[in-house]
Every structure is written in structure tokens, then in C-alpha cells.
C-alpha positions in Angstrom: 108.7 96.1 73.5 105.7 96.8 75.6 106.4 98.4 79.0 103.7 98.5 81.7 103.7 99.6 85.4 103.5 96.8 87.9 100.9 97.0 90.7 101.9 97.2 94.3 100.9 93.5 94.7 103.1 92.5 91.7 106.0 94.4 93.1 105.6 92.7 96.6 105.4 89.2 94.8 108.6 90.0 92.9 110.4 91.1 96.2 109.3 87.9 97.9 110.2 85.6 95.0 113.8 86.9 94.7 116.8 86.8 97.0 119.4 89.0 95.3 119.3 92.8 94.6 121.3 95.9 94.2 121.6 98.1 97.3 122.4 101.8 96.8 123.4 104.2 99.5 125.0 107.6 99.6 127.5 109.5 101.9 128.8 113.0 101.5 127.2 113.2 98.0 128.9 110.1 96.7 126.7 107.1 95.7 127.6 103.5 96.2 125.9 100.4 94.8 126.5 96.8 95.9 124.8 93.4 95.4 123.3 91.9 98.4 121.2 89.0 99.5 117.9 89.5 101.3 114.7 87.9 102.4 111.4 89.8 102.2 108.8 89.6 105.0 106.3 92.1 106.6 107.3 95.1 104.4 110.9 94.8 105.1 114.0 93.4 103.3 116.0 91.5 105.9 119.8 91.0 105.4 123.1 90.7 107.2 126.7 91.7 106.4 130.2 91.9 107.8 131.3 95.4 108.8 132.5 97.4 105.9 131.7 100.2 103.5 127.9 99.7 103.0 127.4 99.4 106.7 129.4 102.5 107.5 127.6 104.5 104.8 124.1 103.2 105.9 124.8 104.2 109.5 125.8 107.7 108.3 122.8 108.0 106.0 120.0 105.4 106.4 118.0 106.4 103.2 118.7 103.7 100.7 117.4 102.4 97.4 117.1 98.7 96.3 116.7 97.4 92.8 115.5 93.9 92.1 115.2 92.5 88.6 114.2 89.4 86.8 114.7 88.4 83.2 111.7 86.9 81.5 111.0 85.3 78.1 113.1 86.7 75.2 114.3 90.1 75.9 111.7 90.7 78.6 112.3 91.8 82.2 110.6 92.9 85.5 112.2 95.3 87.8 111.2 96.8 91.2 112.6 99.9 93.0 112.4 100.1 96.8 112.9 103.5 98.5 113.6 102.7 102.1 115.3 103.2 105.4 118.2 101.1 106.9 117.5 99.8 110.3 120.3 98.1 112.2 119.1 95.2 114.4 121.4 95.2 117.3 121.4 92.8 120.3 120.2 95.6 122.6 116.8 96.0 124.3 114.2 97.0 121.7 115.8 95.1 118.8 116.2 91.5 120.1 112.8 90.4 118.9 113.5 92.0 115.4 116.9 90.4 115.3 115.6 87.0 116.1 112.9 87.6 113.5 115.6 88.5 110.9 117.4 85.2 111.7 114.1 83.3 111.3 113.2 84.9 107.9 116.7 84.5 106.5 117.3 81.0 107.6 114.3 79.6 105.8 116.4 79.9 102.6 119.1 77.4 101.7 122.6 78.8 102.1 121.1 82.2 103.2 124.4 83.3 104.6 126.4 83.2 101.3 128.1 85.4 100.2 128.4 86.8 103.8 131.8 85.1 104.1 131.2 83.8 107.7 128.3 81.6 108.4 126.6 82.3 111.8 126.2 79.0 113.6 123.5 80.0 116.1 121.1 82.9 116.3 123.2 85.9 117.2 123.2 86.7 120.9 125.9 89.4 121.1 126.9 92.6 119.2 130.5 91.4 119.5 129.9 89.0 116.6 131.3 90.2 113.2 127.8 90.0 111.6 125.5 93.0 111.4 121.9 92.0 111.0 119.7 94.8 109.4 116.5 95.4 107.6 115.3 97.8 105.0 111.9 99.3 105.7 110.0 99.5 102.4 108.7 103.0 102.4 107.9 103.2 98.7 107.8 100.5 95.9 107.4 100.8 92.2 108.1 98.5 89.2 107.9 98.0 85.5 107.7 95.0 83.2 108.9 94.8 79.5 107.7 92.2 77.2 108.0 91.6 73.5 
């Protein structure tokens, strides 16, 4: 196997081409990893979720890590690691534009709301909805590729 480092541009292309990754967060010294769906735009990974453990933990500690992977020919693979910061997109002043942008970015993809359990019907207009829209600011990105 030959392993090489991906350029920043190659990492960005991989983030944009994929929709599912592994999101890692930590609270009180305990790590937690979960699959999540996202859409990449303007140096952010946009996503939404129902309330639960990952949202609670990211609220407590906004530093997160995301891993995206692709399998290639034979035993080959590509993987990108994002070190980033969780930013919740509430319906309050200062976030409305970003929340609407998250909706627009996510809804470009077919069935973007799966596996979120409840499909939002219209762009969110209230924090009383069960959905939490958020984004991960990409602060650092790195990647590798293995080929036979």
C-alpha cells in the first residue's frame, strides 16, 4: 500500500463530495463518536439534529473532530479529519441568516433530513421546534489516501 498526504484542496473536495461522517465530541474527559449527515459549504459542515447526547455534549464543549472516509479501488481509501468548533444556529438575532443558509445548503440534497427522524416541513422559524440546526467551523483539515 502507498499512503500519501492529501492537499487542502483535495480534502475540501472530499468534504464536499460526501454527506456522512463520524462526529467526535467530549465531555468531562469522556469521548463520544456518532455518525451524522452534513452538507459542506463555505468552510463549514452544516447539520441538524434532534436534542440528545451529542447536542448536550457539544453545548458543554464546542471543540469537535469529524472524520470522513471513502473506499476506493481494491483496498484503497481516502480519509479527511476536521478539527472544528460547534456553532448552534438558533432563531435569535445574529443567527437567523446563518440558520436560513444552513436550511438552503442542506435542502439541496435529496432526503437531507434522514436520519433526523422528523422531517422539517418549512424553514425553521422558532427555537421551539425539536430540531437543532448547527454548523462545524472547519479550523484545521488534513487527509490521507492509500492505494495499492
